[in-house]
C-alpha positions, 0 to 999 in steps of 0.5 A: 500500500502506498503512502498516499493510500495509507493517508487516504485511509486515515482521512476516511477514518476521520470521515473526511471522505471527500479529501480521501477520494481526491487526495492523489489529484490534489497532491499532484496539483500541489506539487505541480503548482509548488503550493505551500503546506498552508495552501495545500491544507486550505485546498484539502479543507475547502474540498471537504467543506464543498463536498459536504455542502453538496451532500447536504443539499442533495439530502435536503432535496430528498427529504423535501421530496419525500415530505411533499410526497407523503403530504400529497398521499395524506391529502389524497387519503383524506379526499377519498375518505370524505 
């Protein structure tokens, strides 16, 4: 197992899956652009924050859709009962 794979596994253990999934690309970009450690850390954290925000929006949309569907089904049951 490579050092990058080991590091990605550690990020997964911390539940930083977005960092873990994109670690090889981000490290390659950091090396190519000669980023400082601070800039690399900032990019990794920004990647995790953006990924979590996207997941949160997707989950909220599913919840809203489900809630709307359940409300519609309830309204139908009430209208059929009357």
